C-alpha positions in Angstrom: 119.4 79.2 104.4 119.3 82.7 103.0 119.5 83.8 99.4 122.5 85.7 98.3 122.2 89.5 97.9 123.6 90.2 94.5 121.4 93.3 94.0 120.1 96.0 96.3 116.6 95.3 97.6 114.5 95.8 100.7 115.8 92.5 101.9 119.5 93.4 101.7 118.8 96.8 103.2 117.0 95.3 106.3 119.6 92.4 106.6 122.5 94.8 106.5 120.8 97.1 109.0 120.2 94.2 111.4 123.8 92.8 111.0 125.3 96.2 111.7 123.4 96.5 114.9 125.1 93.3 116.1 128.4 93.0 114.3 130.7 95.4 112.4 133.9 93.3 112.2 137.5 94.3 113.1 139.8 96.4 111.0 141.9 93.4 110.4 139.0 91.2 109.1 137.4 94.0 107.1 140.7 95.0 105.4 141.5 91.3 104.7 138.1 90.9 103.1 138.5 93.9 100.9 141.9 92.8 99.7 140.4 89.4 98.7 137.7 91.3 96.7 139.8 94.0 95.0 137.7 93.8 91.9 134.9 95.4 93.9 137.0 98.2 95.4 135.3 100.8 93.2 131.8 99.4 93.9 131.2 99.9 97.6 127.6 98.7 97.5 128.5 95.4 95.9 131.4 95.0 98.4 129.0 95.6 101.3 126.5 93.1 99.9 129.3 90.5 99.6 130.4 91.3 103.2 126.8 90.8 104.3 126.7 87.4 102.6 129.9 86.4 104.3 128.7 87.4 107.8 125.1 86.3 107.7 125.7 83.6 110.3 126.5 86.3 112.9 122.9 87.5 113.0 121.2 86.1 116.1 117.6 84.9 115.7 115.2 85.3 112.9 115.9 87.8 110.1 113.8 91.0 110.3 113.6 90.9 106.5 112.0 87.4 106.5 109.1 88.5 108.7 108.6 91.7 107.0 108.7 90.2 103.5 106.4 87.4 104.5 103.9 90.0 105.7 104.4 92.1 102.5 103.9 89.0 100.4 100.7 88.0 102.1 99.4 91.6 101.9 100.4 92.0 98.2 98.9 88.7 97.2 95.6 89.6 98.7 95.7 93.1 97.3 96.7 91.8 93.8 93.6 89.5 93.8 91.4 92.4 95.0 92.6 94.8 92.4 92.3 92.2 89.6 88.7 91.4 90.6 87.9 95.1 90.9 89.3 95.7 87.4 87.3 92.8 86.0 84.1 94.0 87.7 84.5 97.6 86.6 85.0 96.4 83.1 81.8 94.3 83.2 80.0 97.4 84.7 81.2 99.7 82.0 80.4 97.2 79.2 77.0 96.2 80.4 74.6 96.5 77.5 70.8 96.3 77.8 70.0 96.6 74.1 68.4 100.0 74.4 71.4 102.4 74.5 74.9 101.6 73.3 77.9 101.5 75.7 79.4 105.0 76.0 83.1 104.8 75.0 83.8 108.0 76.9 83.1 106.2 80.2 85.5 103.5 79.2 88.2 106.0 78.1 87.8 107.8 81.4 88.7 104.6 83.3 91.2 103.1 80.8 93.2 106.3 79.9 92.4 109.5 81.8 92.5 108.1 85.3 95.7 106.1 84.7 97.5 109.2 83.3 96.2 111.3 86.2 97.3 108.7 88.7 100.8 108.4 87.3 101.1 112.2 87.3 100.2 112.4 90.9 102.6 109.5 91.7 105.4 111.4 89.9 104.7 114.6 91.9 104.7 112.5 95.1 108.1 111.0 94.4 109.8 114.4 94.1 107.7 116.3 96.7 108.1 116.8 100.5 107.0 114.3 103.0 103.9 116.3 104.0 102.7 116.7 100.4 103.4 113.0 99.6 101.2 112.0 102.6 98.4 114.2 101.4 98.6 112.8 97.9 98.6 109.2 99.2 95.1 109.9 100.7 93.7 110.2 97.2 94.6 106.7 96.2 92.3 103.8 97.1 95.3 101.6 97.9 96.0 103.7 101.0 92.6 103.1 102.5 92.5 99.4 101.4 95.8 98.8 103.1 94.6 100.6 106.2 91.5 98.3 106.3 93.6 95.2 105.7 96.0 96.1 108.5 93.5 94.6 111.0 93.6 91.2 109.4 95.6 88.4 111.2 98.7 88.4 109.0 99.5 91.9 110.4 100.6 90.0 113.6 103.7 88.8 111.7 105.2 92.3 112.3 104.5 92.2 116.1 107.6 92.8 118.0 109.7 93.6 114.9 112.0 96.5 115.6 113.2 98.4 112.5 112.4 101.7 110.9 112.3 102.2 107.2 113.3 105.7 106.1 110.3 107.7 105.1 111.5 108.1 101.6 111.9 104.4 101.2 108.4 103.8 102.7 107.0 106.4 100.3 108.7 104.9 97.2 107.7 101.4 98.3 104.0 102.5 98.5 104.2 104.2 95.1 105.9 101.2 93.5 103.2 98.9 94.8 100.5 101.3 93.7 101.8 101.0 90.1 101.9 97.2 90.3 98.3 96.9 91.6 97.1 99.5 89.2 98.7 97.4 86.4 96.9 94.3 87.7 93.6 96.3 87.8 94.1 97.3 84.1 94.8 93.7 83.1 91.5 92.7 84.7 89.8 95.5 82.8 91.3 94.4 79.5 90.3 90.8 80.1 86.7 91.8 80.9 86.6 93.8 77.6 87.8 90.8 75.6 85.4 88.4 77.2 82.4 90.7 76.8 83.3 91.3 73.1 83.6 87.5 72.5 80.6 86.4 74.5 78.1 89.2 73.7 77.1 91.5 70.9 77.9 95.0 72.2 77.0 98.2 70.4 79.4 101.1 71.2 78.6 104.8 70.9 79.6 108.1 72.3 77.6 110.8 73.9 78.4 114.0 75.8 76.6 117.1 77.1 79.4 119.2 75.6 79.0 120.6 72.1 81.5 118.3 70.4 81.2 117.6 66.7 81.9 114.2 65.2 84.9 115.7 63.4 86.4 117.1 66.6 85.8 113.8 68.4 87.4 111.9 65.6 90.5 114.2 65.8 90.7 113.4 69.5 90.5 109.7 68.7 93.3 110.0 66.2 95.5 111.8 68.8 94.8 109.1 71.4 95.7 106.3 68.8 98.9 107.9 67.6 101.0 105.2 69.1 99.4 102.3 67.1 97.9 104.1 64.1 100.5 102.9 61.7 100.9 99.4 63.1 97.1 98.6 63.5 95.2 101.2 61.4 92.0 99.2 61.8 92.1 100.0 65.6 91.4 103.7 64.8 87.7 104.4 64.2 86.8 106.1 60.9 85.0 109.4 60.7 82.0 107.5 59.4 82.0 105.2 62.4 82.3 108.2 64.8 79.4 110.0 63.1 77.0 107.0 63.1 77.8 106.1 66.7 77.0 109.6 68.1 73.8 109.3 70.1 71.7 111.4 72.5 69.9 110.1 75.6 66.8 112.3 75.1 63.8 110.0 75.1 66.2 106.9 75.5 65.7 106.2 71.9 68.3 105.6 69.3 68.6 107.5 66.1 67.3 105.4 63.2 70.7 105.5 61.4 72.3 103.8 64.5 69.7 101.1 64.3 70.4 100.5 60.6 74.2 100.4 61.3 74.1 98.4 64.5 76.5 95.8 63.0 79.2 98.4 62.6 79.0 99.9 66.1 80.9 96.9 67.6 84.1 97.9 65.7 85.0 100.3 68.5 86.3 97.4 70.6 89.7 97.3 68.8 90.3 101.0 69.7 89.2 100.5 73.3 91.4 97.4 73.6 94.5 99.2 72.3 93.8 102.2 74.5 93.8 99.9 77.5 96.9 98.0 76.3 98.9 101.2 75.6 97.8 103.7 78.3 96.6 101.6 81.2 99.0 98.7 80.8 102.0 99.8 78.7 102.6 103.2 80.2 101.9 101.9 83.7 104.4 99.1 83.2 107.1 101.5 82.1 106.3 103.8 85.1 106.4 100.9 87.5 109.8 99.8 86.2 111.1 103.4 86.6 109.7 103.6 90.1 111.5 100.3 91.0 114.7 101.7 89.6 114.3 104.9 91.6 113.5 102.9 94.7 116.7 100.9 94.3 118.7 104.1 93.9 117.2 105.4 97.1 118.0 102.1 98.8 121.6 102.4 97.8 121.9 105.9 99.3 120.2 104.7 102.5 122.5 101.7 102.7 125.5 104.0 102.6 124.0 106.2 105.3 123.3 103.3 107.7 125.0 103.6 111.1 128.3 101.7 110.9 128.7 101.6 107.2 131.1 104.5 107.0 133.4 102.7 109.5 133.4 99.5 107.5 134.1 101.3 104.2 136.9 103.2 105.8 138.4 100.0 107.1 138.0 98.4 103.7 140.2 101.1 102.2 142.7 101.7 105.0 145.7 99.3 105.4 145.6 97.6 108.8 149.1 98.8 109.6 151.2 101.7 108.2 152.8 100.9 104.9 155.6 103.5 105.4 158.6 102.8 107.6 161.1 105.4 108.8 163.8 103.9 106.6 163.7 101.7 103.5 164.0 98.0 104.1 167.4 96.4 103.9 168.2 93.1 102.3 171.0 91.1 103.9 172.6 88.4 101.8 173.9 85.5 103.9 177.2 84.3 102.5 179.6 81.7 103.7 181.8 84.2 105.5 178.7 85.5 107.3 179.2 88.9 105.7 176.1 90.9 105.1 175.6 92.5 101.7 173.1 95.2 101.7 170.7 95.6 98.8 169.2 99.0 98.8 166.4 98.4 96.3 163.7 95.8 97.0 162.0 93.8 94.3 159.1 95.8 92.7 157.0 92.7 92.4 157.3 89.0 93.3 156.3 86.2 91.0 155.4 83.9 93.9 154.5 84.7 97.5 154.5 81.9 100.1 153.6 82.0 103.8 155.0 79.4 106.1 152.3 78.5 108.7 150.2 81.5 107.5 146.7 81.4 106.0 146.1 82.9 102.6 144.1 85.7 104.2 147.0 86.5 106.5 149.4 86.6 103.5 147.2 89.1 101.7 146.9 91.2 104.8 150.7 91.2 105.2 151.2 92.2 101.6 149.0 95.2 102.2 150.7 96.1 105.4 154.2 95.9 103.8 153.1 97.6 100.6 154.0 94.6 98.5 152.2 94.1 95.2 150.2 90.9 95.1 151.6 88.1 93.0 149.7 85.9 90.7 150.7 82.9 92.8 150.0 83.2 96.5 150.1 80.0 98.6 150.0 79.0 102.2 152.6 76.2 103.0 153.3 74.2 106.1 150.8 74.0 108.9 148.0 71.7 108.0 149.2 71.1 104.5 150.3 67.6 103.5 153.9 67.1 102.3 152.6 66.3 98.8 150.6 69.6 98.8 153.7 71.6 99.8 155.7 69.7 97.2 153.2 70.6 94.4 153.3 74.3 95.5 157.2 74.3 95.4 157.2 72.8 91.9 154.8 75.5 90.7 156.8 78.4 92.2 158.9 80.5 89.9 160.9 83.7 89.6 161.7 85.7 92.7 159.9 84.1 95.7 158.9 86.0 98.8 158.6 83.7 101.8 156.9 84.9 104.9 157.8 83.3 108.2 156.9 83.9 111.8 159.9 85.5 113.4 159.2 84.2 116.9 159.0 80.6 115.6 162.5 79.1 115.1 163.0 77.4 111.7 162.2 73.7 111.9 163.6 70.9 109.8 160.4 70.8 107.8 160.9 74.4 106.9 164.5 73.7 105.9 163.4 70.8 103.7 160.9 73.1 101.9 163.6 75.8 101.5 166.0 73.4 100.0 163.4 72.2 97.5 162.9 75.9 96.5 166.6 76.3 96.0 166.7 73.1 93.8 163.8 74.4 91.7 165.5 75.7 88.5 162.5 78.0 87.9 163.1 79.9 91.2 165.8 82.6 90.7 165.9 83.8 94.3 164.1 83.3 97.7 163.7 86.3 99.9 162.7 85.3 103.5 160.7 88.0 105.4 160.3 87.3 109.1 157.2 88.9 110.5 156.4 89.8 114.1 152.9 89.5 115.6 150.2 91.4 113.9 149.3 93.0 117.2 152.7 94.7 117.2 152.4 95.7 113.5 154.7 92.9 112.5 157.7 94.4 114.4 160.5 91.9 115.1 162.7 91.3 118.1 166.4 91.5 117.1 167.1 88.2 118.9 164.5 86.4 116.6 166.1 87.8 113.5 169.5 86.7 114.7 168.2 83.1 115.2 166.8 83.1 111.6 170.0 84.6 110.2 172.2 81.9 111.8 169.9 79.1 110.6 169.8 80.4 107.0 173.6 80.8 107.0 173.9 77.1 107.5 171.9 76.5 104.3 174.8 77.8 102.3 173.1 79.1 99.2 173.5 82.3 97.2 169.9 82.0 96.2 168.6 82.8 99.7 168.2 86.2 101.3 166.8 87.6 104.5 164.9 90.8 104.7 165.3 92.6 108.0 162.4 95.1 107.7 162.9 96.6 111.1 166.3 98.0 110.3 
């Protein structure tokens, strides 16, 4: 069993590509399908996905998407675990405290804010850059090298013998989208390690830099960094006093006496560091990841429309199977007792009920399209495999002007005449117009001898309610 493709995804892209390489349908089938899904006529992507769902059974063998996504899931699960552990271990390393010197918050800010912002900037440049530039940028990300190393693991064999090519832009966006996801997981590991270390140990935070930066300047920088949560959680912005007392120098590896006296206050930095991680490393990354997914889906839509064979199918969706214009307007012949034909020059604009004797509903819809007849609210197939009770129910529900399709080469049977008489007796039916159709292979064109047979039979019914349409005249 396969899952339905309601949205564009790598799966739907690969499945449609595989199906098109094996089957593209006939004009008749494609047009009939489009007519049954008229609500989607202005949404070609959704119509293609529905067409894909309908024709899945035509794909021979295993789906390419299943093997590829199984491989991607195995790889992503392993990478997700690796990046989480890396984030957690990096956090432990940054927050390790030996009691001699405080944990430098600048190191932590570098990992929790500056690197994520730089990484997202590079990713944005890569999205809109040429293939060559994107390849060069990808070399800067650890994910590229980790994936390369993991490609030698056994689950890579799942792709063996798999024949499909992802467009470079899709491959690039897929890499960038996964990069954001794994970076997000890394940051979650980093935040968890911070919270655990704060709870489990007594950490003293401070800041130190070789640059000549005053406490006032550093505090101003801290305020700019915390602008997103300053009003919501003001306690997560270190005060100027805290910044001043937490400034230390490594010379001699001894702490200033004021820091020792205020050791209990130095742990207050953790709120600021936690919010920095939550906003910049997790919040911004989450937003950027969602935007990347959206951009990937948009590129998938464009790539789906450019797949070989899609233009043919879309054209057949929108093009009637047979010409809807005849050399002359159709003529209606009223069968009267004296066998005199009364010509009605104007056809009904719309029928309240459309029936097809020994036609399927799909064939009726296709005939409506071919003869340029507006679809009625009530379209039913009668005769054929229907039970008599089923046909009787359809006749009772018929109303207004009824269009009745018949196969011109099949002479009218007594079963047909019984149904016709019931339609005549139905007080809700004002008129029955019988339209004999030739074979679809001949564009519904009739033989005159077939029309004459139907005319003679209908004359015997002796009803002013019944008409025959000779559409070949």
